[in-house]
N, C-alpha and C positions, 0 to 999 in steps of 0.2 A: 504493500500500500504506500502511495506517495503522500508525504506530509504536506500540509497546505503551504508551509514556508520552505519546503525542501529545495526550491530553485534559487533561494536567496544566498548571497555570499555570507559566510559565517559571521563576520562582524555585524551585519545588518540583522541577521537572525537573532543573535544574542541581545541586540538592542531591543528587538520586539519582545523577547522574553523578559528582559529587565523592566521594560515599560509596563508590561502586564503584571509583573510581580509588585512593582511600586504602586500601581493602581489598586490591586487587591489589598496591599498592606494599608493603604490610606483608608479603604473601605472598612477594613477590620478595625482600625483605630477609631473611626467614626462610630462604628457599631459598639465598641467597648465603652466609649464615652457615653453614648446614649443609654447603654445597659446600666452603667454606674449611676446615672441620674434617675433611672426608673426603679431600680431595686432598693428597697429600704435597707438600712444598715442592720446587719444581724446582731442580736444581743449575743447570746451564746448559741450559735447555730449548731444543731446536732450534726454529727458527722455521719455520712452514709457508711454502710458496712465496708464498701470498697475503700473509702477514705480511711476508715478505722484500721483496716489491714495495712494500708500504706504507712500510716503513722506508727503502727507497731513495728513494721519492718525498719522504718527510719530510726526509731528508738533503739532497736536491737543493733543496728549498724553503727549509729553515731552517738547514742546516749541521749537522755532526756534534756540535758542542759544545752544541747545544740539545736533544739527545735524552735522554729519561728513560724508565726502565722502571717499570711499576706493581708495587709490592712486595706488595700484597695487594688482594683484590677491593674495588672501590669501588662502592657503590650510591648514585647521586646522589639527594638528597632535595629539594633546592631547584630552582627554575627555573634553567636554564642549567648545572646540574650534569651531569657525564657519569657513566654507569655503565660501568665498565671491569673487565676481568678481570686477575688477577695475571699478570705476564709481558708484558702488552701494552706496545708502545713508543709514546710520544707525543712531540711536540715542544713545548717551552716557548715560549709567545708572550709571556707577561707574568707576572712573579713576584708578582702581587697581583691581587685582584679589583677590581671597579668602585668599591668603597668604600675601596680602599687596604689591604685586609686581606691581609697577606703569608702567612697560613696557607692561603690558597686561591689556586691558580695557574690562569691561563688557558692551556689547551693545545690543540693540534691533534692529534686522534686519527686522522689520515689520512682526513679527511672531516668527521665531526662535530667541532665545537669547543665547549669549555665549561670549567667550573671543576672542579678536583679538589683534595683535601687535599694540600698540599705534603709532608706527613709520609709520604704513601704513594708518593712518587716517589724514585727514586735515579738518579744519572747513569748513562747506558747505556754 
């Protein structure tokens, strides 16, 4: 099967791909912002059984003192950034990014690992 952009030179093809990704990224960010304004802030939101299992596995891997809760939705914009929803539990791996920036922390989200803004995390 012939790809719709198969006839294009490679640099043009990558430009089309990049534009499409940027556009969907912008739509996702807009959706996340709309979602944040609609959902009421949870008091003590009960965890789903799947989330509970994830928290237990994070505790067993990293210890309870390393657990943090996401305080507001995070939409990752750079490479290695995680996109997380408010209320999710993550484990702190390193309180700085690869350049030593302490406002971005490396976390384990129960599978995916990546960077999140430290300001959007609170001890669980």
